[in-house]
N, C-alpha and C positions, 0 to 999 in steps of 0.2 A: 050696539055700543061700539064706538070707534076706539081702536087701539092707539096707543101712543106711537107717534112716528109714521102715521099713514095718512094719505089723502083719501078721504071717503066722501064720495058724492054719488048722486044717482046717475049722472052722466058717465062717471068713471066706471061704475059697476056695469053700465050698459055697454061701454066700450070693451071691457074685459069679457063680458058675456058673448058679444058678437064675434070678437076675434077668437075666443076659445071655441065657439061653434064653427067658425071657419076652419080651424085646425082639425077638429074632429071630423067634419064633413069632407074636408079635402082628403084626409087619410082613408076614410071609408070609401070614398069614390075612387081613390087610387087602386085599392085592392079589388074593389068590385069590377071596375071597368078593365083593369089590366089582366087580372087573373081569372075572373069568372067569365067575362064577356070577350076578352081578347082585343079590346079596342085600346091600342097603345097610345093613340093620339089623345084621347080623352083622359086616360090614366096618367100619362106623364104631365099633362097640363094641370090635372088635379093635384099631383104631387108638388108641383111648383107653386100652386095656389096655397097649399098647406104650408109650405116653407115660408112664404111671404106673410101669411096670416100668423104664423108662429113668431116671426120677427116683430110684427105689430103687437101681438100679445105680450111678448117679452118686454117691449118698450113701455107698454101700459103698466105692467106689474112693477117694473123698476121705478117708474115715476110715482106710482101709488105708494110704494114702500120707501120712498125718498132715497133710493139707491142708484139713481140714474148716473150721477156724477162719479160713482165708484166703478161702474161698468163701462161707461162710454166717455169719450172725449168729443169735442166738436168735430174733429177729423173723422172719427169712426161713424158718427151720425151723418156726416156729409157723404161718406162712402156708402152707407146704407141708402141714403137718398139717391145717389147716383145709380146704385143697383136697382132701385125702384124705377128710375127713368129708363134704364136699359131693358128691364123686363116688361115695362109698360109699352115700350116701342115694339118689342118682339111680340107680345101678346096681342096688341092691337092689330098688327099686320096679320098674325095667325088667325085672329077672329074673323077678319074680313075675308081672308083666303078660304077658310073652312066654310063659311056661310055662302060665299060666292060659288064655290065649287059644288056645294050641296044643291044650291038653287039652279045653277046652270046645267048641271047633269041630271036634274030631276031625281035626286037621290032620296029615297025614303029614309025615315028614321030607323026603321027595322029592316034588316037585322042590325042589332046594336054593334056587332063586331065591325061592320063596314061603314058606320055612320060618321060622316064628317061633321054633321050638325052638332053632335055631342062634343066633338073636339072643339068646335067653335064656341059652344056654351062654356066649356071649362077654360078655354083661352080667355074668354071674356071675364070669367071669375078671377083669373090670374091678373087681368088688367085692373079689376076692381081692387084687389089686394096690393097691386103695384102702386095705385094712386094712394091707398092708405099708407103704404110704406113711405112714399114721397112726402105726403102731408105730415105725418107724425114724426118722421125723422127730422124734417125741417123745423117743425114746431118745438120738439124737444132740444134740438140744436140751439134754437133761439133762446129757449129757457136757460140752457146751460151757459150760454154766452152772457146773458143778462144777470143771472143769479150767482154764478161762480167765477166771474172774471175778476182780476185784480184791479182793473182800472175802470 
């Protein structure tokens, strides 16, 4: 049963579920790779991935609860989009570097502590959430401009 003042659709529920899962898995991966295995490359990229997933989750929840205009302006959403562009560039370069280094040096995945391949995987996950941040920040910025402008 839909509550008053909420946008409830199957696609919105799926967006919230996947971004929530991204936050949870990013947090878990950060602690596991950083503190248990000592792979700081993978751990820090997992933490950044978690942060970007939480931005996307926050935007979805605000939009669903019709609170987006109270938390964000067009400028703040543009700033989040630009943050996504910066992290997307950095994570794409890092993904290529880690995978190239792992392949060129014939580095095995184990031991996990020294694996650049896992750093490349989590840099790619950060790239994925960067693209999500870019897309949804721009989408919600467009919605704010269309629905809440004076002209």
